[in-house]
N, C-alpha and C positions, 0 to 999 in steps of 0.2 A: 124310457126310450130316448132317442136322440132328437136333434133339432128338427128333423123331417119325419123320421119314422115314429109313429105313434102307437103301433100295434103290430104284432107278428103272430103267425100261427103255423103249426106244422102241417105239411102236406103228405099225402100218400101213406098215411099210417105211421109216420115218424113220430116217436114219442120223446126223443131226447136228442141232444146234439151229438152227432157222429159224422165222420166223413161220408159224403154221399147223401146225407139227409137233406131234404128240401123244405123250405118254409116260404111263406108269402109275407112280405113286409108291406104295411099300409102307410103311405107317406102323404105329407101335405106341406105346402109352402105357400103362404098367403091364401089365395082362393083356389089354387090348384090342388087337386087330389089325384093320386095314382097308387097303384100297387105293383110290386115286382116279385117275381119268383127268384129265390136265392138258393144256393147250394153250399153246404158246409164243405170246405176243401180240407181243412186241417183243424183238429181239436185235440189239444194236449193240456187238459186241466192240471194245475191252474196257470199254466205258462202261456197259452196262446189259443186263440180261435181265429180262423180265417174263413170267410165266406165270399162267394162271388155272386154278382147279379147275373142271371141267365139271360142271354140275348134272345129276343123274339122279333117278329116282324114289326111290332109297334115300338119296341124299345131295342134297337139293334146294337146297343152298347153292352159292354161287360166290364165290370170293375171288381177287383179284389179288395176286400176290407179286412184289416187285421187289428185285433186288440190284444196287447201283450203286456201284462204287469211286469215291472222290473223292481226287485227288492234292492234297497239301499239302506243298510243298517236296520233301523226300526220303521222305516218308511217304505212305501210302495209308490212307484211312479207308474202311471198307466199310459202306455204309448199306443196311439191309434194312428194307423197309416192306411192309405189307399193307393192303388195302382190301377190306372186305366189300362185294361188289356186290349180292348179294341173299341174304338168309337169313330164312326164315320164323320168326316168333317161337316157334312150337312146337319148331322144330328147335334154335334157340339154347338153349331151356330144357332140352331133352333132352341135348344135348351138354354143357351146363354140369353136369348131374348125372352123366353117364357119364365125362366127361373134365374134372374140375375145373380142371386146368391151363390149359384154354382160356379161363377167365374172366379171367386176367391172364397174357398171353404175354410180358411184358417180360423176366423172368428167363431164360426158355428161349431167347428170341431173342438176348439178350446172350451166352448160352453158345454159341449157334451161331456168332456173330461171333468170339468168342474162339478157337474151334476153327479157323475159317477163317483167322484171322490167324496162328495157329501153323503151319498148313500152308503159308501163303504165305511166312512167315519161313524155314521149313525149306527150301522150294524155292529161295528167293533165295539162301540160304547155300550150297546145293548147286551153284547155277549161277554163283557168284562165281568169278572167275579165281583160280587158285592161283599163288603165287610160284614 
């Protein structure tokens, strides 16, 4: 999982990734723990997956997250992006005080991509034909 999300589980009988399927992500940053309901917006294997956090009274923000691999010759570059759809100013201020790492996500997101790349390289090596 990522730098904050450490577990996720399907909701309402969803068994796989598909547009409209919901899951709950369980997050932590330092001593803080929280969970968010998310909904898959777009799923085009192996090209793209986009999900959004679902706004609630406790978490009134909503963010789209996308992971999209890009092939370049024999290599694959994984691009992870996010777009804040709606976030009240008071909530941004509060999260910035409680989770300072949210003020600049670039280092954490780069770490996520490095971990994902290591997993992909390990899996490609394990799947390679043996002489």
